[in-house]
C-alpha positions in Angstrom: 125.8 129.8 91.9 125.2 126.2 91.0 123.2 124.0 93.4 123.2 120.2 93.8 121.1 117.5 95.4 121.7 114.1 96.9 119.0 111.8 95.5 118.0 108.3 96.5 116.6 106.5 93.4 113.5 104.3 93.6 115.4 101.2 92.8 117.0 98.3 94.9 120.4 99.9 94.9 122.5 101.2 97.8 123.6 104.8 98.4 122.6 108.2 97.1 123.5 109.9 93.7 124.5 113.5 93.1 122.6 115.6 90.6 122.7 119.3 89.6 119.6 121.4 90.0 118.9 123.4 86.8 118.3 127.1 87.4 114.6 126.9 86.5 114.0 124.2 89.2 116.0 125.7 92.1 112.9 127.1 93.8 111.0 123.8 93.5 113.6 121.3 94.6 113.3 120.5 98.3 114.3 117.7 100.6 111.5 115.2 100.8 110.2 115.8 97.3 110.2 113.3 94.4 112.1 114.2 91.3 112.7 112.7 87.8 116.3 112.0 87.1 118.3 110.2 84.4 119.8 106.9 85.7 121.8 105.0 83.1 119.7 104.9 80.0 116.5 105.2 82.0 114.6 108.0 83.6 113.6 107.1 87.1 111.9 108.6 90.2 114.2 109.7 93.0 113.8 111.3 96.4 115.7 114.4 97.4 117.4 113.8 100.8 119.8 116.8 101.0 120.7 120.0 99.1 124.4 120.6 98.6 126.7 123.4 97.4 129.2 121.0 95.9 128.5 117.7 94.1 129.8 114.3 95.1 130.9 113.6 91.5 132.8 115.6 88.9 130.1 115.9 86.2 126.6 115.4 87.8 123.7 115.1 85.5 120.7 117.4 85.7 117.4 116.8 87.6 114.8 116.6 84.9 111.6 117.6 86.8 110.0 117.9 90.2 107.0 115.7 90.8 105.6 117.0 94.1 104.3 120.4 95.2 104.9 119.6 98.9 107.5 117.3 100.5 106.2 113.8 101.2 108.5 113.3 104.2 110.3 115.6 106.7 113.6 115.2 108.5 112.2 113.1 111.4 110.4 110.8 109.0 113.6 110.5 106.9 115.4 109.3 110.1 112.6 106.8 110.6 113.0 105.5 107.0 116.8 105.2 107.5 116.2 103.1 110.6 113.7 101.0 108.7 116.2 100.4 105.9 119.0 99.5 108.3 116.9 97.3 110.6 115.2 95.3 107.8 118.2 95.1 105.4 116.6 97.0 102.6 117.9 99.6 100.1 116.8 103.1 101.3 115.2 103.8 97.8 113.0 100.8 98.3 112.0 101.9 101.8 111.2 105.5 100.6 109.0 104.0 97.9 106.7 102.9 100.8 105.8 106.6 101.2 104.7 106.8 97.6 104.2 103.4 95.8 106.4 102.9 92.8 103.3 102.1 90.7 102.2 105.7 91.1 105.5 107.0 89.7 106.1 108.0 86.0 107.9 105.1 84.2 110.4 105.5 81.4 110.5 103.2 78.4 112.7 102.9 75.3 111.0 103.8 72.0 112.6 103.2 68.5 112.1 104.6 65.0 114.0 103.9 61.7 116.6 106.4 60.6 117.3 106.8 56.9 117.2 104.3 54.1 117.4 100.6 54.9 120.4 99.0 53.0 119.2 96.3 50.5 122.0 94.1 51.7 120.6 93.9 55.3 119.2 90.5 56.1 118.0 88.3 59.0 117.0 89.8 62.4 118.3 93.2 61.6 116.0 93.5 58.6 113.1 92.1 60.6 113.6 94.6 63.5 113.8 97.6 61.1 110.6 96.4 59.4 108.9 96.1 62.8 109.9 99.7 63.9 108.2 101.5 61.0 105.9 104.0 62.6 107.7 103.6 66.0 107.7 100.8 68.6 108.7 100.1 72.2 111.6 97.8 73.2 109.1 95.7 75.1 107.1 95.1 71.9 110.2 94.1 70.0 111.2 91.6 72.7 107.7 90.1 72.7 107.5 89.9 68.9 111.0 88.3 68.5 110.9 86.1 71.6 114.0 84.0 72.0 116.1 86.0 69.6 118.9 88.4 70.3 116.8 91.6 70.2 118.9 93.8 72.5 122.2 93.2 70.8 120.6 93.7 67.4 119.1 97.0 68.5 122.5 98.2 69.7 124.1 97.2 66.4 121.5 99.0 64.4 121.9 102.2 66.5 125.7 102.1 66.0 125.1 101.8 62.2 122.9 104.9 62.3 119.9 102.9 61.1 117.8 103.2 64.3 117.0 106.2 66.6 116.1 105.8 70.3 113.9 108.0 72.5 113.3 107.7 76.2 109.7 108.3 76.8 107.7 108.6 80.1 104.5 106.7 80.9 102.8 108.6 83.7 101.2 107.1 86.8 97.5 107.7 87.7 96.1 111.1 87.2 93.1 113.1 88.3 89.8 111.7 87.0 87.8 114.1 84.9 84.2 114.0 83.8 82.0 116.2 81.6 79.4 118.2 83.6 76.6 119.9 81.7 74.8 122.9 83.2 72.5 125.7 81.9 74.5 128.7 80.6 74.5 131.7 83.0 72.2 134.6 81.9 70.4 132.5 79.3 66.8 133.6 78.5 64.6 130.6 79.5 61.5 131.6 77.3 63.8 131.9 74.3 65.4 128.5 74.9 62.1 126.8 75.5 60.6 128.3 72.3 63.7 127.4 70.2 63.8 123.8 71.4 60.1 123.1 70.9 60.8 121.7 67.4 63.6 119.4 68.8 62.1 117.0 71.3 65.4 115.6 72.5 66.9 119.1 73.0 63.8 120.0 74.9 64.2 116.9 77.1 67.8 117.6 77.9 67.2 121.2 78.7 64.2 120.5 80.9 66.2 117.8 82.7 68.9 120.3 83.5 66.3 122.8 84.6 65.1 120.2 87.1 68.5 119.0 88.3 70.5 122.2 88.0 73.4 120.4 86.4 74.2 116.8 85.4 77.2 114.6 84.5 77.1 113.8 80.8 77.2 110.1 81.9 74.0 110.5 83.9 72.3 112.3 81.0 73.2 109.4 78.7 71.8 106.9 81.2 68.6 108.8 81.6 67.9 110.0 78.0 70.0 107.8 75.8 72.6 109.0 73.3 72.6 112.8 73.8 76.2 113.8 73.1 75.4 115.5 69.7 72.3 117.2 71.3 74.4 118.6 74.1 77.0 119.9 71.6 74.2 121.7 69.6 72.8 123.3 72.8 76.3 124.4 73.7 76.9 125.9 70.2 73.7 127.9 70.6 74.9 129.2 74.0 72.1 127.5 76.0 74.3 125.1 78.0 77.9 124.8 79.2 79.7 121.5 79.1 83.0 121.5 81.1 85.5 119.0 82.3 85.6 118.8 86.1 87.7 116.7 88.4 85.8 113.9 90.1 87.1 112.4 93.3 87.3 108.6 93.5 86.0 107.9 97.0 86.3 104.2 98.0 84.2 104.7 101.1 81.4 106.8 99.7 78.8 104.0 100.1 79.7 103.1 103.7 77.0 104.4 106.0 78.2 106.0 109.3 77.7 103.9 112.3 77.3 105.3 115.8 78.4 103.7 119.1 75.3 103.8 121.3 76.5 103.1 124.8 78.3 105.3 127.3 81.8 104.4 128.3 82.2 101.9 131.2 84.4 102.8 134.2 87.2 100.7 132.6 86.8 102.5 129.3 86.8 105.9 131.0 90.2 105.1 132.7 91.7 104.1 129.5 90.3 107.1 127.6 91.6 109.5 130.3 95.1 107.9 130.2 95.3 108.2 126.4 93.9 111.7 126.4 96.5 112.9 128.9 99.3 111.3 126.8 98.1 112.9 123.6 98.1 116.4 125.0 101.8 116.0 126.1 103.5 117.2 122.9 106.8 115.7 121.9 106.6 112.7 124.3 106.6 109.1 123.0 103.9 107.3 124.9 103.4 103.6 124.0 100.3 101.8 125.3 98.8 98.3 125.2 95.0 98.3 125.3 94.4 94.7 126.5 90.7 94.1 126.5 88.7 90.8 126.2 86.6 90.4 123.0 83.5 92.6 123.2 85.0 94.9 125.9 84.7 98.0 123.7 88.2 98.7 122.5 86.8 100.5 119.5 85.1 103.2 121.7 88.4 103.8 123.5 90.1 104.3 120.1 87.4 106.7 118.9 87.5 108.8 122.0 91.3 109.0 121.8 91.1 109.9 118.1 88.6 112.7 118.9 91.0 114.0 121.5 93.9 114.0 119.1 91.9 115.8 116.4 90.6 118.4 118.9 94.3 119.1 119.7 95.0 119.8 116.0 96.7 116.4 115.4 96.2 113.8 112.8 95.7 110.0 113.3 96.7 106.8 111.6 94.5 103.8 112.4 95.9 100.4 111.3 93.8 97.2 110.9 95.3 93.8 110.0 92.8 92.9 107.3 91.5 95.0 104.4 88.0 93.6 105.2 88.1 95.4 108.6 88.6 98.9 107.1 84.9 99.3 106.3 84.0 98.8 110.0 86.5 101.4 111.1 85.4 103.8 108.4 81.7 103.4 109.4 82.5 104.4 113.0 84.9 107.3 112.1 83.1 108.8 109.2 80.2 109.7 111.5 82.6 111.6 113.8 84.7 113.2 111.0 82.6 113.4 107.9 84.6 114.0 104.8 87.9 113.9 106.8 88.6 110.1 106.6 90.9 108.5 104.1 91.5 104.8 103.3 94.8 103.4 102.2 95.3 99.7 101.3 96.4 97.5 98.4 92.9 96.7 97.1 92.2 100.3 96.0 92.6 101.0 92.3 95.6 103.1 91.3 93.2 106.0 90.7 91.6 105.7 94.2 95.0 105.5 95.8 96.1 108.6 93.9 93.1 110.6 95.1 93.4 109.4 98.7 97.1 110.3 98.9 96.5 113.7 97.3 93.8 114.5 99.9 96.3 113.5 102.6 99.1 115.7 101.2 96.6 118.6 100.9 95.7 118.3 104.6 92.1 117.5 103.8 92.2 114.4 106.1 92.2 114.0 109.9 92.3 110.2 110.0 93.9 107.6 107.7 92.6 104.1 108.0 94.2 101.0 106.4 96.2 97.9 106.5 100.0 98.0 107.1 100.9 100.2 104.2 98.8 103.1 105.6 101.5 103.6 108.2 103.6 105.4 105.5 101.0 107.8 104.5 102.5 111.3 104.1 100.2 112.8 106.8 101.5 115.9 108.6 101.1 116.8 112.3 100.7 113.1 113.3 99.7 112.8 116.9 98.4 109.3 117.4 98.8 105.8 115.8 96.4 103.0 116.7 97.3 99.4 115.8 94.2 97.3 116.2 94.6 93.5 116.7 98.3 94.1 117.2 99.1 90.4 117.5 98.0 89.6 114.0 100.8 88.2 111.7 99.3 90.1 108.7 101.2 93.2 109.9 104.4 91.5 108.8 105.4 92.1 105.2 106.9 88.9 103.8 108.4 90.3 100.5 110.4 93.3 99.6 111.0 95.4 102.8 110.2 92.8 105.4 108.9 95.2 108.1 106.4 94.6 110.8 103.9 97.4 110.8 103.3 97.1 114.6 107.0 97.4 115.4 107.5 100.1 112.8 104.5 102.1 114.3 106.2 102.1 117.7 109.5 103.3 116.1 107.7 106.0 114.1 106.0 107.1 117.3 109.4 107.3 119.0 110.9 109.4 116.3 108.0 111.8 116.2 107.4 111.8 120.0 103.7 110.8 119.9 101.3 108.3 121.4 101.0 104.8 120.0 98.2 102.4 121.1 98.4 98.7 120.5 95.1 96.9 121.0 94.2 93.2 121.3 92.2 90.6 123.3 95.1 88.2 122.7 98.3 90.3 122.7 101.4 88.8 121.2 103.7 87.3 123.8 106.4 89.9 123.1 104.0 92.8 123.5 102.5 91.5 126.8 106.0 90.8 128.1 107.0 94.4 127.2 103.9 95.6 129.1 104.9 93.5 132.1 108.5 94.8 132.1 107.5 98.5 131.8 108.4 99.2 128.2 104.8 99.7 127.3 102.0 101.0 129.6 99.1 98.5 129.9 95.5 99.5 130.0 93.0 96.8 130.9 89.4 96.1 129.8 88.5 92.9 131.6 84.7 93.0 131.2 82.4 93.1 128.2 80.2 96.1 127.7 76.5 96.1 128.5 77.1 93.4 131.2 77.5 90.8 128.5 79.2 87.6 129.5 82.1 85.8 127.6 80.7 82.6 126.1 81.7 79.3 127.5 84.3 77.5 125.4 84.4 73.7 125.2 87.2 71.7 123.7 85.6 68.6 122.2 87.8 65.5 121.8 87.2 64.2 118.3 89.4 61.2 118.4 87.3 58.3 117.2 84.7 60.6 115.7 83.6 59.3 112.3 81.9 61.1 109.5 82.5 64.5 107.9 83.5 67.9 108.9 80.9 68.5 111.6 80.8 66.3 114.7 77.6 65.0 116.1 77.7 67.4 119.1 78.3 70.4 116.8 75.4 69.4 114.5 73.0 69.2 117.5 74.0 72.6 118.8 73.7 74.1 115.3 70.2 72.7 115.0 69.2 74.2 118.3 70.6 77.6 117.4 69.0 77.7 114.0 65.6 76.6 115.4 65.7 79.5 117.8 66.4 81.9 114.9 70.1 82.6 115.8 73.2 82.6 113.6 76.1 80.2 113.6 79.8 80.9 112.8 82.0 78.0 111.7 85.7 78.7 111.6 88.3 76.7 109.7 91.7 78.2 108.9 92.0 76.3 105.6 90.2 77.3 102.4 89.3 75.0 99.5 87.3 71.8 99.5 90.0 69.5 100.8 93.6 70.3 101.6 94.8 67.4 99.5 93.8 64.5 97.2 95.2 61.0 97.7 95.1 57.7 95.9 94.2 54.8 98.3 95.8 52.3 96.0 99.4 53.7 95.8 99.3 56.7 98.2 100.1 59.3 95.5 99.2 62.9 96.5 99.2 65.4 93.6 101.8 68.1 94.5 102.7 71.5 93.1 105.4 71.5 90.4 106.8 74.8 91.8 106.4 74.4 95.6 107.0 71.5 98.0 103.3 71.3 99.0 100.3 69.2 98.1 97.7 70.8 95.8 94.4 71.9 97.5 91.2 70.7 95.9 88.6 73.3 94.9 85.5 71.5 93.9 83.5 74.5 92.8 85.9 75.3 90.0 87.0 71.6 89.5 90.6 72.3 90.1 93.6 71.5 92.2 95.4 74.7 93.2 98.6 75.7 95.0 97.9 78.5 97.5 101.4 79.8 97.3 102.1 80.2 93.5 98.6 79.7 92.0 99.7 76.7 90.0 96.4 75.0 88.8 95.5 71.7 87.2 92.1 70.0 86.6 91.0 67.5 89.2 92.2 64.1 87.8 89.8 61.3 87.2 92.5 58.7 87.4 95.6 58.6 89.7 98.6 60.2 88.0 100.8 57.8 89.9 99.3 54.4 89.2 96.4 55.0 86.8 93.9 53.8 89.4 90.5 55.2 90.1 90.6 55.2 93.9 91.1 58.9 94.5 89.7 60.3 97.8 89.8 63.7 99.5 90.3 63.0 103.3 91.2 66.6 104.3 88.8 69.5 104.9 88.5 73.0 103.8 86.0 75.8 104.0 84.4 74.8 100.6 83.9 71.2 101.9 82.5 72.6 105.2 80.0 74.8 103.3 78.9 71.8 101.2 78.3 69.7 104.3 76.3 72.4 106.1 74.1 72.9 103.0 73.5 69.1 102.9 72.7 68.7 106.6 70.8 72.0 107.0 69.1 72.5 103.6 66.9 75.4 104.8 69.8 77.4 106.2 71.1 80.4 104.3 74.9 79.7 104.2 77.7 82.1 103.4 81.4 81.5 103.0 84.2 84.0 103.6 87.7 83.2 102.5 90.2 84.4 99.9 88.3 82.6 97.1 85.0 84.3 97.8 86.4 87.8 98.6 88.6 88.3 95.6 86.3 90.8 94.0 86.3 94.4 95.2 83.7 94.9 98.0 82.9 91.2 98.3 84.1 90.9 101.9 82.0 93.9 102.9 78.9 92.5 101.3 79.3 89.2 103.2 79.8 91.0 106.5 76.7 93.2 105.8 74.6 90.1 105.0 75.6 88.6 108.4 74.8 91.8 110.3 71.5 92.2 108.5 70.5 88.6 109.3 70.3 87.3 105.8 73.0 84.6 106.5 72.2 81.9 109.0 75.5 80.1 108.9 78.8 81.8 108.0 81.8 79.5 107.2 85.1 81.2 107.0 88.9 81.3 107.6 90.7 83.6 110.0 89.3 86.7 108.3 86.0 86.1 110.1 87.7 85.6 113.5 88.8 89.1 114.2 87.2 92.5 114.8 83.7 91.8 113.6 80.6 92.5 115.7 77.9 90.0 115.0 75.2 90.2 117.8 73.1 87.5 116.2 75.7 84.7 116.5 75.1 82.5 119.4 77.3 79.5 118.4 80.8 79.4 117.1 82.3 76.1 115.9 86.0 75.8 115.5 86.2 72.9 113.1 89.8 72.0 113.4 91.5 73.5 116.4 94.7 71.6 115.7 95.5 73.2 112.3 97.8 75.9 113.6 99.1 73.7 116.5 100.5 71.1 114.1 102.8 73.6 112.3 106.4 73.1 113.5 106.9 76.7 114.5 107.7 78.2 117.9 104.5 80.4 117.7 102.1 77.5 117.0 100.7 77.4 120.5 100.3 81.1 120.6 98.5 81.2 117.3 96.2 78.4 118.3 95.2 80.2 121.5 94.7 83.5 119.6 92.6 82.0 116.8 90.3 80.1 119.3 89.9 83.1 121.5 89.3 85.5 118.6 86.9 83.2 116.8 85.0 82.5 120.0 84.8 86.2 120.7 82.4 86.6 117.8 79.8 84.8 119.9 77.7 86.2 122.8 77.6 89.9 121.6 73.8 89.9 121.8 71.7 89.1 124.8 71.0 85.5 123.9 73.1 82.8 125.6 76.0 81.7 123.5 78.7 79.0 123.4 81.8 78.0 121.5 82.7 74.4 120.5 86.3 73.6 119.5 86.9 70.3 117.7 90.4 69.0 118.5 92.5 65.8 118.9 94.5 67.5 121.7 91.9 68.8 124.2 94.4 68.7 127.1 96.9 71.1 125.4 97.2 74.3 127.4 96.2 76.4 124.3 92.8 74.8 124.6 92.5 74.6 128.4 93.5 78.2 128.9 91.2 79.4 126.0 88.3 77.4 127.5 88.7 79.4 130.8 89.4 82.7 129.0 92.7 82.8 130.8 95.1 84.8 128.6 97.5 85.5 131.5 97.6 81.8 132.4 98.4 80.9 128.8 101.0 83.7 128.8 102.8 82.2 131.8 102.8 78.7 130.3 104.1 79.9 126.9 106.7 82.2 128.5 108.1 79.2 130.4 108.4 77.2 127.1 110.0 80.1 125.3 112.6 80.6 128.0 113.6 77.0 128.0 114.0 76.9 124.2 115.6 80.4 124.0 112.9 82.1 121.8 111.4 85.6 121.9 110.9 87.6 124.0 114.1 86.3 125.6 116.1 86.5 122.4 115.7 88.2 119.1 115.7 86.3 115.8 117.0 86.9 112.3 116.2 84.4 109.6 118.8 84.1 106.9 117.5 82.3 103.8 119.4 81.2 100.8 117.3 80.6 97.6 118.0 79.5 94.0 116.6 77.4 91.2 119.4 74.7 91.5 119.1 72.7 94.7 122.8 71.7 94.9 123.9 75.3 94.5 121.6 76.4 97.3 122.8 73.7 99.7 126.5 74.5 98.9 125.9 78.2 99.4 124.0 77.7 102.7 126.8 75.6 104.1 129.4 78.1 103.0 127.4 80.9 104.6 127.2 79.0 107.8 130.9 78.4 107.8 131.5 82.1 107.3 129.1 83.0 110.0 130.8 80.6 112.5 134.1 82.3 111.8 132.7 85.7 112.4 131.0 84.4 115.6 134.3 83.6 117.3 134.3 85.3 120.6 130.7 86.4 120.4 128.9 84.4 123.1 125.7 86.4 122.9 124.8 85.3 119.4 124.3 81.8 118.0 123.5 80.3 114.6 121.3 77.3 114.0 121.4 75.4 110.7 121.7 75.3 107.8 118.6 73.3 107.2 115.9 73.2 104.4 112.9 75.4 105.1 109.7 73.7 105.9 108.5 74.8 102.5 111.8 73.6 100.9 110.7 74.7 97.5 108.5 77.7 96.8 107.5 79.2 93.5 110.2 77.2 91.7 113.0 78.2 94.1 114.8 75.9 96.6 115.2 77.3 100.1 117.6 76.6 102.9 118.0 78.7 106.0 120.0 79.6 109.1 118.4 81.0 112.2 120.5 83.7 114.1 119.6 84.2 117.8 120.8 87.1 120.0 119.9 88.7 123.3 120.5 92.2 122.0 118.6 93.4 118.9 121.3 96.0 117.9 124.2 93.6 118.2 122.2 90.9 116.3 121.3 93.3 113.5 125.0 94.4 113.2 126.1 90.8 113.0 123.4 90.0 110.4 124.7 92.9 108.2 128.2 91.4 108.5 126.8 88.0 107.3 125.0 89.7 104.4 128.0 91.6 103.2 130.3 88.6 103.6 127.9 86.5 101.5 127.9 89.2 98.8 131.7 89.2 98.7 131.6 85.4 98.1 130.2 86.2 94.6 128.3 82.9 94.5 126.3 82.5 91.2 122.7 81.4 90.9 121.7 82.0 94.5 120.6 85.0 96.6 120.2 85.6 100.3 117.4 87.4 102.2 117.4 88.4 105.8 114.3 88.6 107.9 114.6 90.5 111.2 112.1 89.4 113.8 110.4 86.8 111.6 106.8 85.9 112.6 107.4 82.4 111.4 110.5 80.2 110.8 108.8 77.9 108.2 
């Protein structure tokens, strides 16, 4: 009897496709496995979602191959993926790709060869293409070689004339890494070998080296003894040694030393640990918690104890952190508890490392998966606990492709699986804290720092009228005192580069990006003006592009400029900088963090990546160089972000026993973000912010969906946005619980060469708002407008 399967292809298309299962694959095809299937003229990866006795089409094509030994998702996880696709307006195939990145899938490509004799009468591009395909060539190579010419239609014409043959070939994803390992052959007579190699000094060296080491990678032999490949081959031919290819695991955390936590749990920590331990042992019950603890209160120890409890109960754990730079700290703590049982998943891993980590997870060799937001989709079985550290962080929101929020998705996955989910933060998001107050999430409180340490005093310094550079006079004096006493200083500025813009004092011209509606940021170290959105780069001009004058100045500030000023004012200080420019290379962030912890950096200048999660006992002074940066963004979360950044950055101070303090430079010292941060009063800030949100009808009192229209022609985008709003208004007739604001240009009205207008949908009920947004999306698609596209962002973290 024939069998069939419904397959979701790993492409941005809706719906499933029906395929027949060949007899030789019937035992291997299961729901949740990846398969190779023909799709049009391509071969693509698909995900089996259901086995069927009858096909959905008359003549289904065959599944070509099965890519997985074990399913990468089960029925409950599939329901979660379906919810994710529906809630975030994404094709299910694109969502399923989160469980196994598309870059790791085999890819098909078109390959051409000539067929038969080339007619002498053939001229022009046809002749050129046939000349180019001698010996075989890919379509991509042809398009590149004959750029701007009608390659595709020419290829089709040559095929129809029988002059060209086409193959669909596969290019595989990453594979297991193999290395040659050399060892002494079993049963070999040592006296015989030693005697026979006496006349050959290099053979003797290699053999004696193997005697000492037992075995060695060929790569290590080369490093130690030089070019020895031929020597090893001769020894192998004589039967003295064995050289074999063995798999080598690519371990991205192999050089991270385990780190113990040395103190016993406080009474507050014990209560939190007991509550989480009790929830973890209740199988099949969804238990969401908020671990709200001030900076330095020991949330990490609570996480570790909860993870231990889960593993003892035979369960697995996912531990999410907002920044890739924070994974090494989590790994250091967890690898000591679970040696060899920790995996890391994030976008900075090489494809090979990611391949090995996922294979370990699928094989059940891992108890804990640590990583940034993508780690949530790891195919780990028997999941019993999800930890979302720094849950307030906007980095958990994916801004392209499937626009999910990993924090919210973690809660939903926990609900589908019936497990415990812990959200942790010293500055919870307003929505999360509101949910804790209204009973949707159980709060756990850590109100005191461990070891009796005190929270550092925070002072908001009014810098109106302050003249000079980046550092105020007050901050310089405090820095001098801290450095003289042998302590460390952290300077926080949420803006990288030397200056955030360059301006001509004669005509006011500010060099801007050609692709985005932003000014270019000056990077003095590489002598360039850069766009931080699309990477457009030009040399720093010597004359004004506007008027030809020479009066160009850089009035703004960035981390590079702050670093330069610190080096100038404190020439003996060892200064480090941590931002996206200095941490591009693999392992760079960890090296900077290690240097601060080891005391080889006196002053660390950095963006928000230095403000969260790090434990720096030597820092006694934190300077927030521009507290108004986030406050000046026209977004409903600007006050919340300002409070969070100040509190988180300030929380890096006072983790040792020396007195510490925090100085915030601001032009708005009376704003409640600063006054509440100064008194370490999160709940007071929350009350103020909640009042403002209620008056303006923003979350948590309503839910939002941002509808954005984009295109390369501004007039088409404007027309489409207005048409979309008119259509939405018609559909809103009689729906008093949903409103639509706009259309209006986005704050970044042009980004990466595309113009952007948007409409903001507000609704009290998430399900109803989501349903209405789907109606708007489908209505827009039916309009058939050319040259524009629409994206929907449910629960946006920013409206700019």
